[in-house]
C-alpha positions in Angstrom: 53.4 -21.5 -39.3 51.6 -23.4 -36.6 52.8 -24.5 -33.2 51.4 -25.8 -29.9 51.5 -23.3 -27.1 50.8 -24.0 -23.4 48.3 -21.5 -21.9 48.5 -21.0 -18.2 49.5 -23.8 -15.8 49.1 -27.5 -16.5 45.6 -28.7 -16.3 44.6 -28.5 -12.6 43.0 -31.5 -10.8 45.1 -33.8 -13.0 48.1 -34.7 -10.9 47.5 -38.4 -11.3 49.9 -40.3 -13.7 47.3 -43.0 -14.5 44.8 -40.7 -16.1 43.5 -41.8 -19.6 43.9 -38.9 -21.9 43.1 -38.8 -25.7 43.3 -36.1 -28.3 40.6 -36.1 -31.0 40.2 -34.0 -34.1 39.0 -33.6 -37.7 42.4 -34.6 -39.2 43.7 -36.8 -36.4 45.0 -40.2 -37.8 42.5 -42.9 -36.7 40.3 -40.3 -35.1 42.2 -40.0 -31.9 45.7 -39.9 -30.5 46.9 -41.2 -27.1 48.4 -38.8 -24.6 50.8 -39.9 -21.9 52.3 -38.4 -18.8 55.8 -37.0 -19.2 57.9 -37.2 -16.1 60.2 -34.4 -17.1 57.6 -31.7 -17.8 55.1 -33.3 -15.4 52.4 -32.7 -18.1 50.5 -34.9 -20.5 51.8 -34.9 -24.1 50.8 -36.5 -27.4 52.5 -39.9 -27.8 52.7 -39.1 -31.6 55.0 -36.0 -31.3 55.0 -35.5 -35.1 51.3 -34.6 -35.3 50.6 -30.9 -35.9 47.2 -29.2 -35.7 45.8 -27.6 -38.8 44.1 -24.3 -39.5 40.3 -24.5 -39.6 40.2 -27.8 -37.8 38.4 -28.6 -34.5 39.9 -30.6 -31.7 38.9 -32.2 -28.4 40.8 -33.3 -25.3 39.1 -36.0 -23.2 40.6 -37.1 -19.9 39.3 -39.8 -17.5 40.8 -40.3 -14.0 40.3 -43.8 -12.7 38.5 -44.3 -9.5 37.5 -40.6 -9.2 33.9 -39.7 -8.7 33.8 -37.1 -11.3 32.8 -36.8 -14.9 35.2 -36.9 -17.8 37.2 -33.7 -18.3 36.7 -32.4 -21.8 37.7 -29.3 -23.8 36.9 -28.2 -27.4 38.5 -25.6 -29.7 38.8 -24.7 -33.3 42.1 -23.4 -34.8 41.5 -20.1 -36.6 42.7 -19.4 -40.1 45.9 -17.4 -40.6 45.4 -14.1 -42.2 47.5 -12.7 -45.1 48.4 -9.0 -45.1 50.4 -6.5 -47.0 52.7 -3.7 -45.7 53.2 -0.3 -47.2 56.1 1.8 -45.8 55.0 5.4 -45.9 58.0 7.3 -44.7 61.7 6.9 -43.7 63.9 9.7 -42.6 67.5 10.8 -42.3 69.0 9.6 -39.0 72.3 10.2 -37.2 74.0 6.9 -36.5 74.9 7.3 -32.9 73.6 6.4 -29.4 70.3 8.4 -30.1 69.2 5.9 -32.8 66.4 4.8 -30.5 64.3 7.8 -31.6 64.0 6.8 -35.2 60.4 6.6 -36.4 58.7 4.9 -39.4 55.1 5.0 -40.6 53.5 1.9 -42.1 50.1 0.8 -43.3 49.1 -2.8 -42.6 46.3 -4.1 -44.8 44.7 -7.3 -43.5 42.9 -9.6 -45.9 39.2 -10.1 -46.0 37.7 -10.5 -42.5 36.8 -14.0 -41.5 33.3 -15.3 -40.9 33.9 -16.1 -37.2 35.1 -13.7 -34.4 38.9 -13.6 -34.2 41.5 -11.4 -32.7 45.0 -10.5 -34.0 48.2 -9.9 -32.2 50.5 -7.8 -34.4 54.2 -7.8 -33.4 56.7 -5.6 -35.4 60.4 -6.4 -35.3 63.6 -5.3 -37.0 66.9 -7.2 -37.5 69.5 -6.2 -35.0 72.4 -4.7 -37.0 75.8 -3.2 -36.5 77.5 -0.3 -38.2 81.0 -0.7 -39.8 82.6 2.7 -40.8 85.6 2.4 -43.1 88.7 4.5 -43.1 87.2 6.6 -46.0 84.0 7.3 -43.9 81.9 4.8 -45.8 79.1 3.4 -43.7 78.1 -0.3 -44.0 75.2 -2.0 -42.2 75.8 -5.6 -41.2 72.8 -7.8 -40.5 72.4 -10.0 -37.5 70.0 -13.0 -37.2 68.7 -11.6 -33.9 65.4 -9.6 -33.7 64.6 -6.4 -31.8 61.1 -5.4 -31.0 59.7 -2.2 -32.5 57.5 0.0 -30.3 54.0 1.0 -31.6 53.9 4.6 -30.5 50.8 5.8 -32.4 47.8 4.2 -34.0 46.4 6.6 -36.7 43.5 4.5 -38.0 41.1 1.9 -36.4 42.0 3.2 -33.0 38.8 1.7 -31.4 39.8 -1.8 -32.4 43.3 -1.7 -30.8 44.3 -2.6 -27.3 47.5 -3.7 -25.5 48.2 -6.2 -22.8 51.0 -5.8 -20.2 52.3 -9.4 -20.7 52.0 -9.4 -24.6 54.2 -7.9 -27.2 52.8 -5.6 -30.0 49.2 -4.7 -30.2 45.9 -6.6 -30.0 43.3 -6.1 -32.8 39.7 -6.9 -32.4 38.5 -7.7 -35.9 34.8 -7.1 -35.4 35.6 -3.4 -34.4 37.7 -2.6 -37.4 36.0 0.0 -39.6 38.4 -0.9 -42.5 41.0 -3.5 -43.2 43.9 -1.0 -43.0 45.9 0.0 -39.9 48.1 3.1 -40.1 50.8 2.8 -37.4 53.9 4.8 -36.3 56.7 2.6 -35.1 59.9 3.4 -33.2 63.1 1.5 -32.7 63.5 0.8 -29.0 67.2 1.5 -28.7 68.2 -1.8 -27.0 71.7 -1.4 -28.4 73.6 1.5 -30.0 74.7 1.2 -33.6 77.7 3.3 -33.2 81.1 2.1 -34.3 84.1 4.0 -32.8 84.1 7.7 -32.7 82.8 8.4 -36.2 79.3 9.7 -36.6 77.7 9.6 -40.1 74.4 10.6 -41.7 72.6 7.8 -43.6 69.2 7.2 -45.0 66.8 5.9 -42.3 65.5 3.1 -44.6 69.1 1.7 -44.6 69.3 2.1 -40.8 66.1 0.2 -40.2 67.1 -2.3 -42.7 64.7 -5.3 -42.8 61.4 -5.0 -41.0 59.7 -8.2 -39.7 56.0 -8.4 -38.9 54.2 -11.3 -37.2 50.4 -11.5 -37.3 49.0 -14.0 -34.8 45.3 -15.0 -35.3 43.7 -16.3 -32.0 40.3 -17.5 -31.1 38.1 -15.8 -28.5 39.0 -18.2 -25.7 42.7 -17.3 -25.9 41.8 -13.6 -26.2 39.6 -13.8 -23.1 42.4 -15.6 -21.2 45.0 -12.9 -22.0 42.5 -10.2 -21.1 41.9 -12.0 -17.8 45.6 -12.2 -17.1 46.2 -8.6 -18.0 43.6 -7.4 -15.6 45.1 -9.4 -12.8 48.6 -8.3 -13.5 47.5 -4.7 -13.3 45.5 -5.2 -10.2 47.5 -7.8 -8.3 51.2 -7.5 -9.3 53.7 -9.1 -11.7 53.1 -12.8 -11.0 51.3 -14.6 -13.9 48.1 -16.0 -12.4 47.0 -19.6 -12.7 44.5 -20.6 -15.4 41.1 -19.2 -14.6 37.8 -21.1 -14.0 35.6 -18.4 -15.4 36.7 -18.9 -19.0 34.4 -21.9 -19.7 35.8 -24.0 -22.5 37.0 -26.8 -20.2 34.5 -28.8 -18.3 35.2 -30.3 -14.8 38.6 -28.6 -14.6 40.2 -25.1 -14.9 42.3 -23.8 -17.7 42.0 -22.7 -21.4 42.1 -24.9 -24.5 42.7 -22.9 -27.6 44.8 -22.4 -30.7 46.4 -19.8 -32.9 47.9 -19.4 -36.3 50.8 -17.2 -37.4 51.7 -15.3 -40.5 55.2 -13.9 -40.8 56.4 -11.3 -43.3 59.7 -9.6 -43.9 60.1 -6.2 -45.6 63.4 -4.8 -46.8 62.8 -1.1 -46.8 65.7 -0.2 -49.0 64.6 -2.2 -52.0 
């Protein structure tokens, strides 16, 4: 799955609505697409809203501001390939269904496909479906799925520790592919207890794999420009407070303006532990 994601603030130095902006790329119909100012968002958007970027393709944004004594603003990026991966659930455990459900753990091994030929970074985000417990009159425990997702905490990294980092403003963990000693990541996850699963006064014992129900994993492959931006943001959040800083000038893939132009690809996987 691919989607366009704004990084940082809107392009700085472009508050003129008469700028000429075009989007070019390997698979762009006719070679380039026109961009126009949107009064609602106060940003420039593709006129062809149906176009979607593709994995492995390169793109350019070119912006000319009439009557300004400055060179054309340009930015280049390549969309990284999404990575396939497999999940092996190593352990589940008996768990009491009550308000202490937040301390349930599960061990998994994530095996990422063959590394790419260019430097990339991964953001791995584990979720579970939010569920509710229904206890019948005879004490039978039923788990009812919800379409909502609840983030799982990564509490321990048991392999490839040197390749892992976390950012204060990002969910999950960040993986630097070039520092991985193998394709496998052994992780311990924990439910974060954002809501109890208790129903009434009854408390029952059930298999932890049923309590966790379906696991969801998202692996986001990003290029170095986006990784550098998030690292820059993280350092400033830690040192300067909680306000998300503006797009930096020192990440140099935009000429004659500040900001970051990059792309990411996503791979989603669901795992039902009790099957």
